[in-house]
DRENKOL-988096 format. One record per residue: residue number from 1; chain; x, y, z of N, C-alpha, C in turn; residue in three letters. Coordinates in steps of 0.001 Angstrom, whole numbers. Layout:
N
{r NUM "A" {X Y Z} {X Y Z} {X Y Z} "ALA"} ...
END
This chain:
223
{r 1 "A" {8955 8781 -43768} {7841 7984 -43273} {7111 8660 -42156} "MET"} {r 2 "A" {5810 8723 -42218} {4994 9409 -41229} {5148 8707 -39860} "ALA"} {r 3 "A" {5114 9494 -38821} {5199 8948 -37480} {3899 8165 -37187} "GLU"} {r 4 "A" {4030 6955 -36692} {2849 6165 -36365} {2306 6596 -34991} "LYS"} {r 5 "A" {1006 6724 -34886} {440 7098 -33598} {722 6100 -32498} "PRO"} {r 6 "A" {937 6547 -31329} {1165 5704 -30184} {-144 5663 -29418} "LEU"} {r 7 "A" {-682 4459 -29184} {-1948 4280 -28506} {-1716 3552 -27163} "ARG"} {r 8 "A" {-2373 4055 -26140} {-2312 3472 -24799} {-3737 3332 -24297} "VAL"} {r 9 "A" {-4102 2164 -23783} {-5457 1936 -23302} {-5448 1711 -21814} "SER"} {r 10 "A" {-6520 2252 -21160} {-6699 2026 -19730} {-8204 1848 -19512} "TYR"} {r 11 "A" {-8593 597 -19192} {-10015 330 -19028} {-10786 627 -20334} "GLY"} {r 12 "A" {-11821 1421 -20226} {-12661 1764 -21363} {-12058 2913 -22208} "GLU"} {r 13 "A" {-10934 3460 -21783} {-10356 4626 -22494} {-9144 4184 -23311} "TYR"} {r 14 "A" {-9013 4838 -24458} {-7838 4692 -25293} {-7259 6084 -25619} "THR"} {r 15 "A" {-5959 6270 -25415} {-5329 7557 -25658} {-4373 7414 -26807} "TYR"} {r 16 "A" {-4282 8435 -27660} {-3436 8426 -28782} {-2660 9745 -28878} "GLU"} {r 17 "A" {-1346 9652 -29112} {-547 10858 -29236} {-904 11585 -30556} "ASN"} {r 18 "A" {-697 12878 -30539} {-950 13711 -31707} {406 14274 -32171} "VAL"} {r 19 "A" {1012 13667 -33213} {2306 14168 -33664} {2228 15669 -34025} "PRO"} {r 20 "A" {3276 16394 -33588} {3328 17822 -33947} {2522 18722 -33059} "GLY"} {r 21 "A" {1870 18169 -32044} {1091 19006 -31140} {1985 19880 -30301} "TRP"} {r 22 "A" {1588 21092 -30072} {2324 22063 -29209} {3702 22361 -29781} "ALA"} {r 23 "A" {3803 22873 -30997} {5065 23252 -31530} {5641 24453 -30789} "PRO"} {r 24 "A" {6976 24511 -30610} {7631 25572 -29856} {8257 26561 -30859} "LEU"} {r 25 "A" {8432 27820 -30474} {9117 28767 -31319} {10588 28300 -31551} "PRO"} {r 26 "A" {11166 28824 -32610} {12536 28477 -32943} {13454 28798 -31740} "ASP"} {r 27 "A" {14319 27880 -31434} {15273 28048 -30330} {14777 27575 -28974} "GLY"} {r 28 "A" {13470 27251 -28876} {12926 26724 -27651} {13052 25175 -27720} "TRP"} {r 29 "A" {12979 24575 -26533} {12988 23131 -26493} {12261 22647 -25242} "GLU"} {r 30 "A" {11659 21460 -25386} {11099 20789 -24232} {12265 20035 -23519} "TRP"} {r 31 "A" {12606 20490 -22356} {13756 19905 -21640} {13286 19350 -20273} "ASN"} {r 32 "A" {13252 18045 -20191} {12813 17388 -18966} {11448 17953 -18449} "HIS"} {r 33 "A" {10407 17600 -19176} {9074 18017 -18764} {8737 17088 -17569} "VAL"} {r 34 "A" {8725 17654 -16368} {8634 16836 -15163} {7199 16710 -14664} "VAL"} {r 35 "A" {6278 17593 -15162} {4906 17506 -14690} {3994 18267 -15623} "GLY"} {r 36 "A" {2754 17809 -15789} {1715 18511 -16556} {446 18435 -15765} "VAL"} {r 37 "A" {-289 19543 -15787} {-1650 19550 -15155} {-2573 20430 -16017} "CYS"} {r 38 "A" {-3865 20234 -15750} {-4886 20964 -16521} {-5851 21602 -15525} "VAL"} {r 39 "A" {-6082 22893 -15693} {-7004 23604 -14766} {-8416 23563 -15230} "ASP"} {r 40 "A" {-9309 24212 -14506} {-10729 24153 -14853} {-11109 24887 -16104} "GLY"} {r 41 "A" {-10179 25651 -16666} {-10465 26310 -17912} {-9715 25660 -19089} "GLN"} {r 42 "A" {-9313 24435 -18883} {-8605 23600 -19907} {-7295 24213 -20351} "ASP"} {r 43 "A" {-6664 25026 -19456} {-5312 25440 -19704} {-4333 24369 -19219} "ARG"} {r 44 "A" {-3336 24135 -20037} {-2384 23065 -19787} {-1080 23706 -19302} "ILE"} {r 45 "A" {-596 23270 -18158} {607 23780 -17551} {1711 22731 -17672} "PHE"} {r 46 "A" {2715 23014 -18479} {3844 22064 -18699} {5062 22637 -17984} "ALA"} {r 47 "A" {5397 21931 -16864} {6503 22362 -15976} {7719 21595 -16395} "TYR"} {r 48 "A" {8818 22352 -16716} {9982 21690 -17313} {11240 22425 -16900} "ASN"} {r 49 "A" {12368 21909 -17303} {13682 22419 -16908} {14384 23154 -18041} "ARG"} {r 50 "A" {13575 23884 -18816} {14138 24695 -19899} {14257 26160 -19439} "SER"} {r 51 "A" {14585 27026 -20377} {14637 28453 -20056} {13236 29020 -19843} "ASP"} {r 52 "A" {12199 28308 -20180} {10832 28676 -19975} {10137 27612 -19156} "HIS"} {r 53 "A" {10339 27631 -17814} {9983 26502 -16973} {8486 26217 -16886} "PRO"} {r 54 "A" {7622 27220 -17066} {6222 26967 -17073} {5628 27476 -18402} "MET"} {r 55 "A" {5254 26523 -19234} {4679 26873 -20539} {3168 26575 -20452} "ILE"} {r 56 "A" {2327 27522 -20685} {921 27395 -20542} {287 27347 -21957} "VAL"} {r 57 "A" {-461 26287 -22206} {-1027 26067 -23546} {-2519 25897 -23502} "LEU"} {r 58 "A" {-3178 26152 -24636} {-4569 25789 -24743} {-4692 24337 -25247} "ASP"} {r 59 "A" {-5910 23803 -25312} {-6069 22423 -25593} {-5656 22005 -26989} "LYS"} {r 60 "A" {-5481 23027 -27850} {-5023 22780 -29207} {-3497 22854 -29329} "ASP"} {r 61 "A" {-2810 23145 -28231} {-1379 23174 -28228} {-754 24522 -28527} "GLY"} {r 62 "A" {-1565 25570 -28520} {-1081 26909 -28746} {-543 27491 -27424} "ASN"} {r 63 "A" {617 28138 -27467} {1187 28748 -26247} {374 29986 -25902} "ILE"} {r 64 "A" {-125 30033 -24693} {-867 31171 -24176} {86 32175 -23485} "LEU"} {r 65 "A" {1005 31610 -22692} {1963 32445 -21976} {3026 31504 -21391} "THR"} {r 66 "A" {4079 32114 -20884} {5094 31388 -20135} {5387 32196 -18873} "THR"} {r 67 "A" {5869 31552 -17841} {6258 32275 -16661} {7263 31428 -15841} "TRP"} {r 68 "A" {7846 32106 -14835} {8777 31435 -13953} {10199 31435 -14433} "GLY"} {r 69 "A" {10541 32241 -15421} {11884 32188 -15983} {12980 32488 -14965} "GLU"} {r 70 "A" {12688 33273 -13948} {13698 33579 -12919} {13318 33041 -11565} "ASP"} {r 71 "A" {12409 32036 -11523} {11818 31604 -10252} {12280 30209 -9781} "SER"} {r 72 "A" {12679 29346 -10738} {12916 27939 -10402} {14364 27554 -10531} "PHE"} {r 73 "A" {14731 26589 -9650} {16056 26051 -9733} {16112 24700 -10395} "SER"} {r 74 "A" {15275 23797 -9985} {15172 22444 -10590} {13731 21962 -10468} "SER"} {r 75 "A" {12930 22202 -11470} {11542 21832 -11466} {11388 20338 -11214} "ALA"} {r 76 "A" {10291 20028 -10386} {10035 18577 -10164} {8611 18156 -10434} "HIS"} {r 77 "A" {7588 18885 -9863} {6210 18499 -10172} {5298 19705 -10040} "HIS"} {r 78 "A" {4103 19552 -10715} {3128 20654 -10688} {1737 20051 -10486} "VAL"} {r 79 "A" {884 20701 -9700} {-445 20225 -9477} {-1410 21445 -9513} "GLN"} {r 80 "A" {-2634 21208 -9900} {-3708 22201 -9723} {-4358 22042 -8328} "VAL"} {r 81 "A" {-4404 23116 -7595} {-4990 23113 -6271} {-6394 23727 -6259} "GLY"} {r 82 "A" {-6918 23928 -5096} {-8253 24572 -4973} {-8268 25913 -5702} "PRO"} {r 83 "A" {-9436 26238 -6255} {-9682 27480 -6969} {-8697 27705 -8083} "ALA"} {r 84 "A" {-8296 26640 -8766} {-7405 26670 -9899} {-6047 27278 -9571} "ASP"} {r 85 "A" {-5625 27198 -8332} {-4266 27648 -8008} {-3281 26602 -8555} "SER"} {r 86 "A" {-2090 27046 -8820} {-1064 26156 -9419} {30 25993 -8366} "ILE"} {r 87 "A" {437 24741 -8103} {1393 24455 -7071} {2588 23736 -7685} "TRP"} {r 88 "A" {3807 24110 -7254} {5008 23537 -7789} {5922 23059 -6695} "THR"} {r 89 "A" {6680 21986 -6985} {7790 21620 -6126} {9059 21896 -6880} "THR"} {r 90 "A" {10095 22288 -6127} {11421 22586 -6692} {12495 21882 -5839} "ASP"} {r 91 "A" {13099 20846 -6432} {14079 20090 -5645} {15429 20777 -5637} "ILE"} {r 92 "A" {15530 21858 -6393} {16813 22649 -6416} {16906 23626 -5310} "GLY"} {r 93 "A" {15790 24328 -5014} {15826 25279 -3944} {15022 24914 -2703} "ASP"} {r 94 "A" {14418 23621 -2761} {13755 23042 -1586} {12544 23800 -1158} "HIS"} {r 95 "A" {11765 24256 -2152} {10502 24988 -1833} {9299 24327 -2487} "THR"} {r 96 "A" {8164 24688 -1939} {6818 24369 -2537} {6137 25766 -2650} "VAL"} {r 97 "A" {5585 26018 -3825} {4987 27319 -4026} {3596 27220 -4667} "ARG"} {r 98 "A" {2774 28244 -4304} {1437 28382 -4844} {1438 29614 -5733} "LYS"} {r 99 "A" {808 29467 -6928} {802 30500 -7926} {-652 30735 -8476} "TRP"} {r 100 "A" {-843 31900 -9035} {-1985 32072 -9920} {-1668 31458 -11277} "THR"} {r 101 "A" {-2706 31285 -12081} {-2439 30678 -13411} {-1596 31630 -14256} "ALA"} {r 102 "A" {-1521 32901 -13906} {-694 33864 -14667} {687 34010 -14167} "GLU"} {r 103 "A" {1030 33238 -13074} {2405 33242 -12569} {2698 34168 -11435} "GLY"} {r 104 "A" {1674 34704 -10774} {1870 35525 -9532} {1984 34563 -8364} "GLU"} {r 105 "A" {3096 34700 -7607} {3322 33895 -6470} {2374 34323 -5322} "GLN"} {r 106 "A" {1644 33285 -4743} {715 33554 -3654} {1212 33047 -2319} "LEU"} {r 107 "A" {2033 32016 -2341} {2554 31425 -1101} {3790 30668 -1376} "MET"} {r 108 "A" {4711 30685 -409} {5923 29831 -497} {6047 29090 841} "MET"} {r 109 "A" {6275 27773 725} {6606 26957 1850} {8055 26535 1736} "LEU"} {r 110 "A" {8806 26734 2799} {10233 26493 2763} {10976 27766 2448} "GLY"} {r 111 "A" {12272 27752 2736} {13150 28884 2485} {14098 28569 1316} "THR"} {r 112 "A" {14083 29365 276} {14898 29033 -872} {16371 28834 -511} "PRO"} {r 113 "A" {16859 27709 -992} {18300 27316 -875} {18703 27127 582} "ASN"} {r 114 "A" {17769 26861 1477} {18073 26487 2847} {17387 25190 3177} "GLU"} {r 115 "A" {17917 24066 2726} {17258 22817 3022} {17354 22382 4474} "PRO"} {r 116 "A" {16343 21652 4918} {16455 21022 6231} {17622 19990 6183} "ALA"} {r 117 "A" {18239 19729 7326} {19273 18684 7317} {18750 17368 6732} "PRO"} {r 118 "A" {19547 16700 5974} {19100 15457 5333} {18614 14428 6341} "GLU"} {r 119 "A" {17423 13847 6013} {16733 12870 6851} {16436 13344 8283} "GLN"} {r 120 "A" {16340 14676 8457} {15996 15211 9776} {14501 15117 10031} "SER"} {r 121 "A" {13721 14966 8949} {12241 14977 9100} {11633 16356 9067} "GLY"} {r 122 "A" {12451 17402 9089} {11906 18784 9033} {11778 19180 7540} "GLU"} {r 123 "A" {10740 20026 7276} {10565 20429 5904} {11590 21536 5548} "PRO"} {r 124 "A" {12134 21505 4320} {12053 20457 3254} {13474 20121 2856} "PHE"} {r 125 "A" {13635 18925 2274} {14886 18597 1596} {14499 17864 292} "ASN"} {r 126 "A" {14472 18617 -792} {14105 18146 -2110} {12657 17560 -2124} "LYS"} {r 127 "A" {11674 18427 -1900} {10293 17935 -1896} {9856 17554 -3333} "PRO"} {r 128 "A" {9019 16528 -3415} {8734 15931 -4747} {7344 16145 -5234} "THR"} {r 129 "A" {6320 16239 -4416} {4932 16258 -4909} {4015 16883 -3878} "ASP"} {r 130 "A" {2813 17273 -4358} {1803 17917 -3532} {440 17324 -3838} "ILE"} {r 131 "A" {-421 17216 -2832} {-1800 16805 -2984} {-2672 17607 -2003} "ALA"} {r 132 "A" {-3949 17517 -2180} {-4881 18317 -1406} {-5989 17507 -825} "PHE"} {r 133 "A" {-6220 17707 517} {-7302 17017 1175} {-8651 17595 896} "GLY"} {r 134 "A" {-9734 16933 1339} {-11061 17336 1092} {-11342 18729 1674} "LEU"} {r 135 "A" {-10634 19066 2709} {-10790 20363 3372} {-9867 21402 2887} "ASP"} {r 136 "A" {-9117 21106 1812} {-8143 22066 1232} {-6767 21982 1852} "GLY"} {r 137 "A" {-6613 21115 2851} {-5288 21019 3441} {-4285 20406 2485} "SER"} {r 138 "A" {-3036 20583 2744} {-1925 20331 1770} {-1087 19183 2303} "ILE"} {r 139 "A" {-802 18234 1448} {120 17109 1738} {1287 17202 794} "TYR"} {r 140 "A" {2485 17126 1405} {3714 17292 597} {4615 16088 840} "ILE"} {r 141 "A" {5012 15460 -272} {6004 14366 -205} {7374 14981 -242} "ALA"} {r 142 "A" {8173 14588 716} {9526 15242 929} {10561 14182 1204} "ASP"} {r 143 "A" {11172 13787 300} {11153 13291 -1007} {12464 12630 -1209} "GLY"} {r 144 "A" {13428 13380 -1740} {14761 12796 -2025} {15658 12941 -825} "TYR"} {r 145 "A" {15585 14045 -119} {16523 14261 1029} {15929 13973 2366} "GLY"} {r 146 "A" {14579 13751 2388} {13870 13302 3576} {13083 12028 3253} "ASN"} {r 147 "A" {12516 11454 4213} {11610 10293 3987} {10313 10576 4769} "SER"} {r 148 "A" {9616 11617 4316} {8592 12234 5116} {7422 12722 4257} "ARG"} {r 149 "A" {6261 12777 4885} {5102 13481 4298} {4669 14518 5321} "VAL"} {r 150 "A" {4485 15748 4861} {4096 16839 5715} {2644 17227 5398} "HIS"} {r 151 "A" {1918 17633 6442} {524 17972 6365} {349 19438 6832} "HIS"} {r 152 "A" {-169 20273 5950} {-315 21712 6223} {-1817 22111 6137} "TYR"} {r 153 "A" {-2154 23176 6861} {-3420 23808 6634} {-3477 24521 5275} "THR"} {r 154 "A" {-4685 24829 4795} {-4749 25595 3565} {-4003 26896 3546} "PRO"} {r 155 "A" {-3787 27466 4762} {-3068 28690 4884} {-1552 28553 4980} "GLU"} {r 156 "A" {-1107 27275 5015} {365 27046 5064} {928 26812 6405} "GLY"} {r 157 "A" {108 26498 7418} {648 26183 8732} {848 24688 8896} "LYS"} {r 158 "A" {2039 24287 9354} {2317 22867 9504} {1480 22215 10599} "LEU"} {r 159 "A" {728 21161 10231} {-80 20421 11191} {677 19278 11823} "ILE"} {r 160 "A" {1401 18535 10970} {2177 17402 11445} {2866 16688 10284} "GLY"} {r 161 "A" {3677 15749 10612} {4443 14999 9602} {4562 13558 10012} "SER"} {r 162 "A" {4818 12676 9050} {5045 11282 9395} {5982 10643 8406} "TRP"} {r 163 "A" {6611 9545 8855} {7543 8800 8023} {9004 8973 8447} "GLY"} {r 164 "A" {9802 7968 8153} {11184 7949 8306} {11802 6989 7331} "GLU"} {r 165 "A" {13123 7058 7192} {13785 6217 6180} {13785 4751 6621} "ARG"} {r 166 "A" {13372 3857 5729} {13370 2460 6030} {12395 1686 5156} "GLY"} {r 167 "A" {12220 429 5444} {11384 -466 4655} {10177 -975 5417} "THR"} {r 168 "A" {10018 -598 6661} {8944 -1091 7464} {7681 -290 7395} "GLY"} {r 169 "A" {6616 -639 8154} {5415 128 8213} {5668 1577 8630} "PRO"} {r 170 "A" {5076 2510 7939} {5233 3939 8291} {6601 4494 7864} "GLY"} {r 171 "A" {7404 3720 7091} {8699 4170 6619} {8659 4294 5099} "GLN"} {r 172 "A" {9579 5135 4614} {9684 5374 3174} {11128 5318 2695} "PHE"} {r 173 "A" {11287 4964 1457} {12530 5077 716} {12272 5868 -525} "MET"} {r 174 "A" {12297 7180 -377} {11910 8180 -1371} {10430 8203 -1597} "ILE"} {r 175 "A" {9676 8925 -784} {8254 9208 -1043} {8163 10170 -2228} "PRO"} {r 176 "A" {7821 9616 -3415} {7992 10335 -4635} {6714 10976 -5167} "HIS"} {r 177 "A" {5565 10409 -4800} {4289 10998 -5211} {3303 10858 -4063} "GLY"} {r 178 "A" {2301 11761 -4087} {1270 11734 -3049} {-61 12097 -3727} "VAL"} {r 179 "A" {-1154 11493 -3257} {-2469 11759 -3747} {-3499 11507 -2698} "GLU"} {r 180 "A" {-4662 12117 -2769} {-5771 11975 -1816} {-7001 11535 -2594} "VAL"} {r 181 "A" {-7675 10450 -2119} {-8874 9953 -2801} {-10140 10653 -2309} "ASP"} {r 182 "A" {-11287 10433 -2946} {-12516 11115 -2569} {-12948 10883 -1135} "PRO"} {r 183 "A" {-12460 9766 -478} {-12828 9546 889} {-11852 10186 1884} "SER"} {r 184 "A" {-10783 10760 1361} {-9787 11444 2230} {-8574 10632 2546} "GLY"} {r 185 "A" {-8483 9368 2073} {-7271 8570 2273} {-6121 9171 1494} "LEU"} {r 186 "A" {-4951 9115 2091} {-3744 9654 1481} {-2919 8469 982} "VAL"} {r 187 "A" {-2496 8533 -270} {-1708 7509 -917} {-325 8088 -1218} "TYR"} {r 188 "A" {717 7282 -868} {2099 7722 -1126} {2815 6712 -1968} "VAL"} {r 189 "A" {3418 7180 -3065} {4263 6316 -3881} {5638 6252 -3275} "ALA"} {r 190 "A" {5915 5103 -2673} {7157 4828 -1978} {8119 4214 -2944} "ASP"} {r 191 "A" {8866 5068 -3664} {9510 4579 -4903} {10499 3468 -4746} "ARG"} {r 192 "A" {11470 3639 -3884} {12547 2625 -3785} {12088 1375 -3045} "GLU"} {r 193 "A" {10969 1462 -2353} {10373 248 -1754} {9364 -407 -2690} "ASN"} {r 194 "A" {9166 187 -3880} {8295 -423 -4919} {6861 -713 -4351} "SER"} {r 195 "A" {6292 304 -3753} {4994 85 -3152} {4240 1426 -3053} "ARG"} {r 196 "A" {2933 1321 -2970} {2083 2461 -2688} {1537 2270 -1241} "ILE"} {r 197 "A" {1678 3293 -428} {1253 3176 958} {36 4045 1180} "LYS"} {r 198 "A" {-837 3542 2002} {-2143 4179 2216} {-2253 4616 3656} "ARG"} {r 199 "A" {-2657 5876 3882} {-2724 6446 5244} {-4086 7116 5403} "HIS"} {r 200 "A" {-4581 7102 6615} {-5681 7992 6979} {-5095 9359 7187} "TRP"} {r 201 "A" {-5899 10394 7048} {-5388 11740 7323} {-4813 11857 8725} "PRO"} {r 202 "A" {-3853 12764 8906} {-3176 13024 10177} {-2363 11811 10604} "ARG"} {r 203 "A" {-1764 11116 9593} {-619 10241 9818} {-910 8825 10229} "SER"} {r 204 "A" {-2155 8346 10286} {-2389 6977 10742} {-2148 6048 9579} "ILE"} {r 205 "A" {-1297 5039 9809} {-832 4138 8759} {-1872 3033 8472} "TYR"} {r 206 "A" {-2044 2685 7192} {-2857 1561 6788} {-1994 722 5831} "ASP"} {r 207 "A" {-2409 -532 5481} {-1504 -1397 4752} {-1069 -855 3421} "PRO"} {r 208 "A" {88 -1360 2955} {661 -971 1702} {111 -1781 552} "SER"} {r 209 "A" {217 -1265 -666} {4 -2038 -1878} {1307 -2069 -2579} "TRP"} {r 210 "A" {1804 -3234 -2916} {3107 -3349 -3549} {2992 -3135 -5028} "CYS"} {r 211 "A" {3926 -2383 -5604} {3976 -2129 -7041} {5492 -2132 -7422} "ARG"} {r 212 "A" {5731 -2172 -8692} {7104 -2084 -9170} {7502 -664 -9395} "SER"} {r 213 "A" {8451 -175 -8570} {8979 1209 -8722} {7837 2208 -8802} "ARG"} {r 214 "A" {7185 2496 -7707} {6061 3423 -7677} {6574 4876 -7721} "SER"} {r 215 "A" {6416 5507 -8879} {6923 6876 -9038} {5866 7904 -8607} "PHE"} {r 216 "A" {4635 7746 -9129} {3586 8703 -8792} {2308 7968 -8541} "ARG"} {r 217 "A" {1365 8606 -7889} {18 8060 -7733} {-898 8906 -8576} "THR"} {r 218 "A" {-1932 8225 -9092} {-2910 8953 -9897} {-4272 8297 -9642} "CYS"} {r 219 "A" {-5213 9005 -9029} {-6446 8430 -8652} {-7578 9045 -9507} "LEU"} {r 220 "A" {-8432 8197 -10063} {-9560 8655 -10801} {-10706 9018 -9833} "ARG"} {r 221 "A" {-11509 9989 -10281} {-12700 10329 -9517} {-12453 11368 -8436} "GLY"} {r 222 "A" {-11291 12040 -8438} {-11098 13091 -7429} {-12050 14255 -7757} "ARG"} {r 223 "A" {-12552 14926 -6735} {-13433 16096 -6958} {-12540 17256 -7430} "PRO"} 
END
C-alpha cells in the first residue's frame, strides 16, 4: 500500500510530506535529526546524531556534501546566522560553533568537554539553541545543565546573562529554544515550565506566554 501523504496546515499555508525525499546511500541512516535549517541559497542543513552529523542537501533532496564527522559529540540544534553562517550547539562537548556552509569552523564558544559547573550560570553546560539580534549579536539558551540565556557580541564576547533555575519571573526550567523577533524582543521556550518567556534585549524581563511543553520558538517574519 502506498504511503499516504501527511498534511499539516498553519494559517493560509498547508504542508505535505514527500515520501522518499532525500534518500541516503546504502548503510547510512537518519539518526535523531535534531535540527534543520535552510540558507539563502536554498541549501538544507540536516544536523543529526549519525556518522554523518551534518548532511547538506539541495531542495530536491540530493546530497551536496557532508561534514563534521569528527567534530561533534552530541548534536542538538542548528541555525543559519548572518551572512549564511551555520551555527551549532553540542550538548555533549558543551560548545557553540560557527561554520561556513562547507564545514570550515570560524568560531567556537566554550571549551570542548569542559562544562561550567551545573547551575552555576557560567557558559556553558549543555547549551541548546542559538538566535541572533538585529545587530548580529548572539543569544544562546543554556539549557540542560544551566538555566540561563547568554548574550554575546557578533565577535563572540560575552555581554551578559540572565536567568536562574525556578518557576518565577526571570527563572527557567530548561530554556530549550530561543528566538528574536523583528522588533528585537527575545523569546525563550521555557520547556519544563510549559511557557514562552519574552525579554527585551540585555536581560529585561517581560511577561510570559504559557504553552504546553514549549520546546522551541519559531517566529514568522524574521529578516
